[in-house]
PDB file of N, CA, C and O in Angstrom:
ATOM      1  N   MET A   1      99.460 119.649 114.981  1.00  0.00           N
ATOM      2  CA  MET A   1      99.353 120.501 113.827  1.00  0.00           C
ATOM      3  C   MET A   1     100.008 119.856 112.620  1.00  0.00           C
ATOM      4  O   MET A   1      99.444 119.905 111.527  1.00  0.00           O
ATOM      5  N   LEU A   2     101.183 119.252 112.778  1.00  0.00           N
ATOM      6  CA  LEU A   2     101.851 118.637 111.632  1.00  0.00           C
ATOM      7  C   LEU A   2     101.097 117.416 111.132  1.00  0.00           C
ATOM      8  O   LEU A   2     101.011 117.187 109.926  1.00  0.00           O
ATOM      9  N   GLY A   3     100.552 116.633 112.051  1.00  0.00           N
ATOM     10  CA  GLY A   3      99.838 115.429 111.652  1.00  0.00           C
ATOM     11  C   GLY A   3      98.390 115.652 111.305  1.00  0.00           C
ATOM     12  O   GLY A   3      97.839 114.951 110.457  1.00  0.00           O
ATOM     13  N   THR A   4      97.763 116.618 111.946  1.00  0.00           N
ATOM     14  CA  THR A   4      96.326 116.802 111.749  1.00  0.00           C
ATOM     15  C   THR A   4      95.958 118.036 110.948  1.00  0.00           C
ATOM     16  O   THR A   4      94.903 118.053 110.314  1.00  0.00           O
ATOM     17  N   ARG A   5      96.781 119.062 110.953  1.00  0.00           N
ATOM     18  CA  ARG A   5      96.472 120.297 110.232  1.00  0.00           C
ATOM     19  C   ARG A   5      97.693 120.806 109.469  1.00  0.00           C
ATOM     20  O   ARG A   5      98.246 121.852 109.809  1.00  0.00           O
ATOM     21  N   PRO A   6      98.117 120.071 108.438  1.00  0.00           N
ATOM     22  CA  PRO A   6      99.287 120.522 107.679  1.00  0.00           C
ATOM     23  C   PRO A   6      99.072 121.861 106.972  1.00  0.00           C
ATOM     24  O   PRO A   6     100.041 122.526 106.604  1.00  0.00           O
ATOM     25  N   ASP A   7      97.820 122.261 106.780  1.00  0.00           N
ATOM     26  CA  ASP A   7      97.531 123.525 106.117  1.00  0.00           C
ATOM     27  C   ASP A   7      97.947 124.735 106.949  1.00  0.00           C
ATOM     28  O   ASP A   7      98.151 125.816 106.396  1.00  0.00           O
ATOM     29  N   ILE A   8      98.076 124.577 108.257  1.00  0.00           N
ATOM     30  CA  ILE A   8      98.482 125.708 109.099  1.00  0.00           C
ATOM     31  C   ILE A   8      99.865 125.508 109.707  1.00  0.00           C
ATOM     32  O   ILE A   8     100.298 126.313 110.531  1.00  0.00           O
ATOM     33  N   ALA A   9     100.561 124.449 109.312  1.00  0.00           N
ATOM     34  CA  ALA A   9     101.862 124.127 109.910  1.00  0.00           C
ATOM     35  C   ALA A   9     102.842 125.292 109.801  1.00  0.00           C
ATOM     36  O   ALA A   9     103.447 125.678 110.802  1.00  0.00           O
ATOM     37  N   PHE A  10     103.010 125.853 108.620  1.00  0.00           N
ATOM     38  CA  PHE A  10     103.969 126.941 108.444  1.00  0.00           C
ATOM     39  C   PHE A  10     103.588 128.154 109.280  1.00  0.00           C
ATOM     40  O   PHE A  10     104.443 128.760 109.925  1.00  0.00           O
ATOM     41  N   ALA A  11     102.317 128.508 109.270  1.00  0.00           N
ATOM     42  CA  ALA A  11     101.874 129.694 110.014  1.00  0.00           C
ATOM     43  C   ALA A  11     102.120 129.534 111.515  1.00  0.00           C
ATOM     44  O   ALA A  11     102.566 130.475 112.171  1.00  0.00           O
ATOM     45  N   VAL A  12     101.835 128.360 112.057  1.00  0.00           N
ATOM     46  CA  VAL A  12     102.025 128.138 113.484  1.00  0.00           C
ATOM     47  C   VAL A  12     103.514 128.157 113.848  1.00  0.00           C
ATOM     48  O   VAL A  12     103.899 128.748 114.857  1.00  0.00           O
ATOM     49  N   ILE A  13     104.328 127.527 113.044  1.00  0.00           N
ATOM     50  CA  ILE A  13     105.772 127.529 113.297  1.00  0.00           C
ATOM     51  C   ILE A  13     106.324 128.949 113.223  1.00  0.00           C
ATOM     52  O   ILE A  13     107.122 129.352 114.069  1.00  0.00           O
ATOM     53  N   LYS A  14     105.908 129.695 112.227  1.00  0.00           N
ATOM     54  CA  LYS A  14     106.384 131.074 112.074  1.00  0.00           C
ATOM     55  C   LYS A  14     105.931 131.942 113.244  1.00  0.00           C
ATOM     56  O   LYS A  14     106.718 132.733 113.764  1.00  0.00           O
ATOM     57  N   MET A  15     104.686 131.806 113.659  1.00  0.00           N
ATOM     58  CA  MET A  15     104.182 132.608 114.770  1.00  0.00           C
ATOM     59  C   MET A  15     104.873 132.262 116.084  1.00  0.00           C
ATOM     60  O   MET A  15     105.047 133.132 116.937  1.00  0.00           O
ATOM     61  N   SER A  16     105.265 131.010 116.256  1.00  0.00           N
ATOM     62  CA  SER A  16     105.913 130.601 117.509  1.00  0.00           C
ATOM     63  C   SER A  16     107.270 131.269 117.694  1.00  0.00           C
ATOM     64  O   SER A  16     107.787 131.316 118.810  1.00  0.00           O
ATOM     65  N   GLN A  17     107.845 131.778 116.632  1.00  0.00           N
ATOM     66  CA  GLN A  17     109.128 132.477 116.725  1.00  0.00           C
ATOM     67  C   GLN A  17     108.999 133.813 117.456  1.00  0.00           C
ATOM     68  O   GLN A  17     110.002 134.373 117.898  1.00  0.00           O
ATOM     69  N   PHE A  18     107.797 134.320 117.584  1.00  0.00           N
ATOM     70  CA  PHE A  18     107.583 135.639 118.174  1.00  0.00           C
ATOM     71  C   PHE A  18     106.848 135.580 119.513  1.00  0.00           C
ATOM     72  O   PHE A  18     106.304 136.587 119.966  1.00  0.00           O
ATOM     73  N   LEU A  19     106.831 134.416 120.142  1.00  0.00           N
ATOM     74  CA  LEU A  19     106.102 134.267 121.408  1.00  0.00           C
ATOM     75  C   LEU A  19     106.691 135.113 122.534  1.00  0.00           C
ATOM     76  O   LEU A  19     105.953 135.585 123.399  1.00  0.00           O
ATOM     77  N   ALA A  20     107.980 135.304 122.536  1.00  0.00           N
ATOM     78  CA  ALA A  20     108.621 136.041 123.626  1.00  0.00           C
ATOM     79  C   ALA A  20     108.307 137.535 123.583  1.00  0.00           C
ATOM     80  O   ALA A  20     108.235 138.190 124.623  1.00  0.00           O
ATOM     81  N   ASN A  21     108.120 138.070 122.375  1.00  0.00           N
ATOM     82  CA  ASN A  21     107.903 139.509 122.245  1.00  0.00           C
ATOM     83  C   ASN A  21     106.975 139.804 121.061  1.00  0.00           C
ATOM     84  O   ASN A  21     107.428 140.342 120.050  1.00  0.00           O
ATOM     85  N   PRO A  22     105.688 139.462 121.167  1.00  0.00           N
ATOM     86  CA  PRO A  22     104.790 139.688 120.038  1.00  0.00           C
ATOM     87  C   PRO A  22     104.415 141.160 119.879  1.00  0.00           C
ATOM     88  O   PRO A  22     104.244 141.881 120.862  1.00  0.00           O
ATOM     89  N   SER A  23     104.294 141.583 118.644  1.00  0.00           N
ATOM     90  CA  SER A  23     103.837 142.944 118.352  1.00  0.00           C
ATOM     91  C   SER A  23     102.344 142.890 118.008  1.00  0.00           C
ATOM     92  O   SER A  23     101.748 141.813 117.964  1.00  0.00           O
ATOM     93  N   GLN A  24     101.765 144.031 117.773  1.00  0.00           N
ATOM     94  CA  GLN A  24     100.353 144.086 117.386  1.00  0.00           C
ATOM     95  C   GLN A  24     100.145 143.361 116.056  1.00  0.00           C
ATOM     96  O   GLN A  24      99.118 142.715 115.853  1.00  0.00           O
ATOM     97  N   GLU A  25     101.117 143.470 115.155  1.00  0.00           N
ATOM     98  CA  GLU A  25     101.021 142.771 113.867  1.00  0.00           C
ATOM     99  C   GLU A  25     100.944 141.254 114.069  1.00  0.00           C
ATOM    100  O   GLU A  25     100.179 140.570 113.390  1.00  0.00           O
ATOM    101  N   HIS A  26     101.738 140.737 115.006  1.00  0.00           N
ATOM    102  CA  HIS A  26     101.715 139.303 115.280  1.00  0.00           C
ATOM    103  C   HIS A  26     100.368 138.873 115.857  1.00  0.00           C
ATOM    104  O   HIS A  26      99.843 137.818 115.500  1.00  0.00           O
ATOM    105  N   LEU A  27      99.821 139.681 116.736  1.00  0.00           N
ATOM    106  CA  LEU A  27      98.511 139.374 117.304  1.00  0.00           C
ATOM    107  C   LEU A  27      97.424 139.403 116.228  1.00  0.00           C
ATOM    108  O   LEU A  27      96.508 138.580 116.238  1.00  0.00           O
ATOM    109  N   ASP A  28      97.533 140.350 115.308  1.00  0.00           N
ATOM    110  CA  ASP A  28      96.577 140.419 114.201  1.00  0.00           C
ATOM    111  C   ASP A  28      96.682 139.174 113.315  1.00  0.00           C
ATOM    112  O   ASP A  28      95.667 138.642 112.866  1.00  0.00           O
ATOM    113  N   LYS A  29      97.897 138.716 113.067  1.00  0.00           N
ATOM    114  CA  LYS A  29      98.103 137.505 112.259  1.00  0.00           C
ATOM    115  C   LYS A  29      97.543 136.288 112.982  1.00  0.00           C
ATOM    116  O   LYS A  29      96.954 135.411 112.349  1.00  0.00           O
ATOM    117  N   ALA A  30      97.717 136.221 114.300  1.00  0.00           N
ATOM    118  CA  ALA A  30      97.167 135.113 115.080  1.00  0.00           C
ATOM    119  C   ALA A  30      95.641 135.102 114.981  1.00  0.00           C
ATOM    120  O   ALA A  30      95.036 134.038 114.846  1.00  0.00           O
ATOM    121  N   LYS A  31      95.019 136.276 115.048  1.00  0.00           N
ATOM    122  CA  LYS A  31      93.566 136.367 114.895  1.00  0.00           C
ATOM    123  C   LYS A  31      93.141 135.872 113.513  1.00  0.00           C
ATOM    124  O   LYS A  31      92.108 135.219 113.368  1.00  0.00           O
ATOM    125  N   TYR A  32      93.947 136.190 112.504  1.00  0.00           N
ATOM    126  CA  TYR A  32      93.653 135.736 111.143  1.00  0.00           C
ATOM    127  C   TYR A  32      93.694 134.212 111.072  1.00  0.00           C
ATOM    128  O   TYR A  32      92.841 133.595 110.434  1.00  0.00           O
ATOM    129  N   ILE A  33      94.689 133.601 111.729  1.00  0.00           N
ATOM    130  CA  ILE A  33      94.792 132.138 111.745  1.00  0.00           C
ATOM    131  C   ILE A  33      93.568 131.537 112.428  1.00  0.00           C
ATOM    132  O   ILE A  33      93.005 130.556 111.940  1.00  0.00           O
ATOM    133  N   PHE A  34      93.148 132.123 113.562  1.00  0.00           N
ATOM    134  CA  PHE A  34      91.955 131.625 114.251  1.00  0.00           C
ATOM    135  C   PHE A  34      90.710 131.773 113.382  1.00  0.00           C
ATOM    136  O   PHE A  34      89.859 130.884 113.347  1.00  0.00           O
ATOM    137  N   HIS A  35      90.609 132.906 112.678  1.00  0.00           N
ATOM    138  CA  HIS A  35      89.475 133.127 111.785  1.00  0.00           C
ATOM    139  C   HIS A  35      89.467 132.060 110.685  1.00  0.00           C
ATOM    140  O   HIS A  35      88.411 131.537 110.330  1.00  0.00           O
ATOM    141  N   TYR A  36      90.636 131.745 110.154  1.00  0.00           N
ATOM    142  CA  TYR A  36      90.754 130.701 109.133  1.00  0.00           C
ATOM    143  C   TYR A  36      90.290 129.355 109.694  1.00  0.00           C
ATOM    144  O   TYR A  36      89.553 128.625 109.031  1.00  0.00           O
ATOM    145  N   LEU A  37      90.720 129.030 110.913  1.00  0.00           N
ATOM    146  CA  LEU A  37      90.352 127.750 111.524  1.00  0.00           C
ATOM    147  C   LEU A  37      88.848 127.643 111.756  1.00  0.00           C
ATOM    148  O   LEU A  37      88.258 126.584 111.543  1.00  0.00           O
ATOM    149  N   VAL A  38      88.233 128.726 112.189  1.00  0.00           N
ATOM    150  CA  VAL A  38      86.784 128.720 112.393  1.00  0.00           C
ATOM    151  C   VAL A  38      86.068 128.482 111.067  1.00  0.00           C
ATOM    152  O   VAL A  38      85.091 127.736 111.004  1.00  0.00           O
ATOM    153  N   GLY A  39      86.555 129.115 110.022  1.00  0.00           N
ATOM    154  CA  GLY A  39      85.940 128.959 108.707  1.00  0.00           C
ATOM    155  C   GLY A  39      86.147 127.588 108.093  1.00  0.00           C
ATOM    156  O   GLY A  39      85.365 127.169 107.239  1.00  0.00           O
ATOM    157  N   MET A  40      87.185 126.884 108.513  1.00  0.00           N
ATOM    158  CA  MET A  40      87.515 125.589 107.929  1.00  0.00           C
ATOM    159  C   MET A  40      87.158 124.416 108.839  1.00  0.00           C
ATOM    160  O   MET A  40      87.520 123.282 108.528  1.00  0.00           O
ATOM    161  N   GLN A  41      86.470 124.648 109.942  1.00  0.00           N
ATOM    162  CA  GLN A  41      86.230 123.578 110.914  1.00  0.00           C
ATOM    163  C   GLN A  41      85.363 122.447 110.390  1.00  0.00           C
ATOM    164  O   GLN A  41      85.412 121.342 110.930  1.00  0.00           O
ATOM    165  N   ASN A  42      84.580 122.689 109.366  1.00  0.00           N
ATOM    166  CA  ASN A  42      83.732 121.636 108.818  1.00  0.00           C
ATOM    167  C   ASN A  42      84.350 120.934 107.612  1.00  0.00           C
ATOM    168  O   ASN A  42      83.706 120.086 106.995  1.00  0.00           O
ATOM    169  N   TYR A  43      85.580 121.275 107.273  1.00  0.00           N
ATOM    170  CA  TYR A  43      86.281 120.639 106.172  1.00  0.00           C
ATOM    171  C   TYR A  43      87.197 119.553 106.714  1.00  0.00           C
ATOM    172  O   TYR A  43      87.744 119.682 107.809  1.00  0.00           O
ATOM    173  N   CYS A  44      87.362 118.481 105.942  1.00  0.00           N
ATOM    174  CA  CYS A  44      88.266 117.412 106.352  1.00  0.00           C
ATOM    175  C   CYS A  44      88.718 116.638 105.119  1.00  0.00           C
ATOM    176  O   CYS A  44      88.126 116.748 104.045  1.00  0.00           O
ATOM    177  N   VAL A  45      89.760 115.868 105.292  1.00  0.00           N
ATOM    178  CA  VAL A  45      90.242 114.990 104.243  1.00  0.00           C
ATOM    179  C   VAL A  45      89.491 113.670 104.386  1.00  0.00           C
ATOM    180  O   VAL A  45      89.454 113.086 105.469  1.00  0.00           O
ATOM    181  N   VAL A  46      88.898 113.206 103.303  1.00  0.00           N
ATOM    182  CA  VAL A  46      88.098 111.990 103.355  1.00  0.00           C
ATOM    183  C   VAL A  46      88.652 110.974 102.373  1.00  0.00           C
ATOM    184  O   VAL A  46      88.873 111.279 101.201  1.00  0.00           O
ATOM    185  N   PHE A  47      88.869 109.787 102.854  1.00  0.00           N
ATOM    186  CA  PHE A  47      89.247 108.670 101.999  1.00  0.00           C
ATOM    187  C   PHE A  47      88.160 107.620 102.140  1.00  0.00           C
ATOM    188  O   PHE A  47      88.062 106.957 103.174  1.00  0.00           O
ATOM    189  N   ASP A  48      87.338 107.463 101.101  1.00  0.00           N
ATOM    190  CA  ASP A  48      86.205 106.549 101.220  1.00  0.00           C
ATOM    191  C   ASP A  48      86.566 105.108 100.883  1.00  0.00           C
ATOM    192  O   ASP A  48      85.825 104.191 101.234  1.00  0.00           O
ATOM    193  N   GLY A  49      87.688 104.895 100.210  1.00  0.00           N
ATOM    194  CA  GLY A  49      88.134 103.540  99.920  1.00  0.00           C
ATOM    195  C   GLY A  49      87.300 102.808  98.889  1.00  0.00           C
ATOM    196  O   GLY A  49      87.477 101.603  98.711  1.00  0.00           O
ATOM    197  N   LYS A  50      86.399 103.488  98.206  1.00  0.00           N
ATOM    198  CA  LYS A  50      85.511 102.824  97.248  1.00  0.00           C
ATOM    199  C   LYS A  50      86.177 102.613  95.892  1.00  0.00           C
ATOM    200  O   LYS A  50      85.822 101.678  95.175  1.00  0.00           O
ATOM    201  N   LYS A  51      87.114 103.444  95.537  1.00  0.00           N
ATOM    202  CA  LYS A  51      87.769 103.307  94.241  1.00  0.00           C
ATOM    203  C   LYS A  51      88.798 102.182  94.315  1.00  0.00           C
ATOM    204  O   LYS A  51      89.239 101.786  95.394  1.00  0.00           O
ATOM    205  N   SER A  52      89.163 101.686  93.150  1.00  0.00           N
ATOM    206  CA  SER A  52      90.139 100.597  93.124  1.00  0.00           C
ATOM    207  C   SER A  52      91.539 101.079  93.504  1.00  0.00           C
ATOM    208  O   SER A  52      92.399 100.276  93.865  1.00  0.00           O
ATOM    209  N   GLU A  53      91.762 102.382  93.422  1.00  0.00           N
ATOM    210  CA  GLU A  53      93.055 102.924  93.811  1.00  0.00           C
ATOM    211  C   GLU A  53      93.149 102.959  95.330  1.00  0.00           C
ATOM    212  O   GLU A  53      92.158 103.193  96.023  1.00  0.00           O
ATOM    213  N   SER A  54      94.331 102.727  95.826  1.00  0.00           N
ATOM    214  CA  SER A  54      94.515 102.769  97.275  1.00  0.00           C
ATOM    215  C   SER A  54      95.235 104.057  97.655  1.00  0.00           C
ATOM    216  O   SER A  54      95.856 104.718  96.823  1.00  0.00           O
ATOM    217  N   LEU A  55      95.134 104.387  98.915  1.00  0.00           N
ATOM    218  CA  LEU A  55      95.833 105.554  99.441  1.00  0.00           C
ATOM    219  C   LEU A  55      97.317 105.240  99.483  1.00  0.00           C
ATOM    220  O   LEU A  55      97.723 104.229 100.055  1.00  0.00           O
ATOM    221  N   GLN A  56      98.130 106.097  98.883  1.00  0.00           N
ATOM    222  CA  GLN A  56      99.572 105.872  98.857  1.00  0.00           C
ATOM    223  C   GLN A  56     100.274 107.024  99.543  1.00  0.00           C
ATOM    224  O   GLN A  56      99.897 108.185  99.386  1.00  0.00           O
ATOM    225  N   ALA A  57     101.286 106.691 100.293  1.00  0.00           N
ATOM    226  CA  ALA A  57     102.106 107.698 100.958  1.00  0.00           C
ATOM    227  C   ALA A  57     103.565 107.328 100.760  1.00  0.00           C
ATOM    228  O   ALA A  57     103.909 106.147 100.758  1.00  0.00           O
ATOM    229  N   PHE A  58     104.415 108.312 100.594  1.00  0.00           N
ATOM    230  CA  PHE A  58     105.828 108.086 100.385  1.00  0.00           C
ATOM    231  C   PHE A  58     106.615 108.903 101.392  1.00  0.00           C
ATOM    232  O   PHE A  58     106.208 109.996 101.787  1.00  0.00           O
ATOM    233  N   THR A  59     107.725 108.364 101.792  1.00  0.00           N
ATOM    234  CA  THR A  59     108.580 109.076 102.732  1.00  0.00           C
ATOM    235  C   THR A  59     110.036 108.786 102.422  1.00  0.00           C
ATOM    236  O   THR A  59     110.360 107.799 101.761  1.00  0.00           O
ATOM    237  N   ASP A  60     110.888 109.635 102.894  1.00  0.00           N
ATOM    238  CA  ASP A  60     112.324 109.449 102.718  1.00  0.00           C
ATOM    239  C   ASP A  60     112.936 109.365 104.108  1.00  0.00           C
ATOM    240  O   ASP A  60     113.136 110.387 104.765  1.00  0.00           O
ATOM    241  N   LEU A  61     113.227 108.179 104.546  1.00  0.00           N
ATOM    242  CA  LEU A  61     113.767 107.980 105.885  1.00  0.00           C
ATOM    243  C   LEU A  61     115.280 108.122 105.926  1.00  0.00           C
ATOM    244  O   LEU A  61     115.880 107.997 106.994  1.00  0.00           O
ATOM    245  N   ASP A  62     115.896 108.376 104.808  1.00  0.00           N
ATOM    246  CA  ASP A  62     117.347 108.472 104.769  1.00  0.00           C
ATOM    247  C   ASP A  62     117.869 109.621 105.625  1.00  0.00           C
ATOM    248  O   ASP A  62     118.989 109.548 106.130  1.00  0.00           O
ATOM    249  N   TRP A  63     117.079 110.679 105.799  1.00  0.00           N
ATOM    250  CA  TRP A  63     117.537 111.823 106.591  1.00  0.00           C
ATOM    251  C   TRP A  63     117.824 111.420 108.027  1.00  0.00           C
ATOM    252  O   TRP A  63     118.655 112.043 108.687  1.00  0.00           O
ATOM    253  N   ALA A  64     117.153 110.393 108.520  1.00  0.00           N
ATOM    254  CA  ALA A  64     117.351 109.962 109.906  1.00  0.00           C
ATOM    255  C   ALA A  64     118.757 109.440 110.143  1.00  0.00           C
ATOM    256  O   ALA A  64     119.290 109.569 111.245  1.00  0.00           O
ATOM    257  N   SER A  65     119.361 108.851 109.117  1.00  0.00           N
ATOM    258  CA  SER A  65     120.708 108.310 109.291  1.00  0.00           C
ATOM    259  C   SER A  65     121.715 109.430 109.559  1.00  0.00           C
ATOM    260  O   SER A  65     122.757 109.192 110.170  1.00  0.00           O
ATOM    261  N   ASP A  66     121.415 110.631 109.113  1.00  0.00           N
ATOM    262  CA  ASP A  66     122.302 111.768 109.377  1.00  0.00           C
ATOM    263  C   ASP A  66     122.240 112.212 110.842  1.00  0.00           C
ATOM    264  O   ASP A  66     123.190 112.800 111.359  1.00  0.00           O
ATOM    265  N   LEU A  67     121.131 111.930 111.495  1.00  0.00           N
ATOM    266  CA  LEU A  67     120.942 112.354 112.878  1.00  0.00           C
ATOM    267  C   LEU A  67     121.552 111.379 113.889  1.00  0.00           C
ATOM    268  O   LEU A  67     121.880 111.754 115.015  1.00  0.00           O
ATOM    269  N   VAL A  68     121.692 110.137 113.469  1.00  0.00           N
ATOM    270  CA  VAL A  68     122.214 109.102 114.359  1.00  0.00           C
ATOM    271  C   VAL A  68     123.752 109.164 114.343  1.00  0.00           C
ATOM    272  O   VAL A  68     124.383 109.077 113.290  1.00  0.00           O
ATOM    273  N   LYS A  69     124.325 109.315 115.533  1.00  0.00           N
ATOM    274  CA  LYS A  69     125.774 109.330 115.626  1.00  0.00           C
ATOM    275  C   LYS A  69     126.271 107.907 115.793  1.00  0.00           C
ATOM    276  O   LYS A  69     125.808 107.171 116.664  1.00  0.00           O
ATOM    277  N   HIS A  70     127.208 107.532 114.957  1.00  0.00           N
ATOM    278  CA  HIS A  70     127.746 106.169 115.007  1.00  0.00           C
ATOM    279  C   HIS A  70     128.894 106.085 115.968  1.00  0.00           C
ATOM    280  O   HIS A  70     129.476 105.014 116.144  1.00  0.00           O
TER     281      HIS A  70
END
């Protein structure tokens, strides 16, 4: 989901918080997410590479140094 469907990342993470005890509202929200996915199944991100501009991505790896214990 994080790598392939960033558009639903927040919704999936939020819904996973209620897996142990879902209410009817949570089930309704899950159905809404599925309905969204069905409606968006033919959409995708396309990079054709024809323009002179290249695909650029940026990241901040500095946060990893906080996780490593020295």
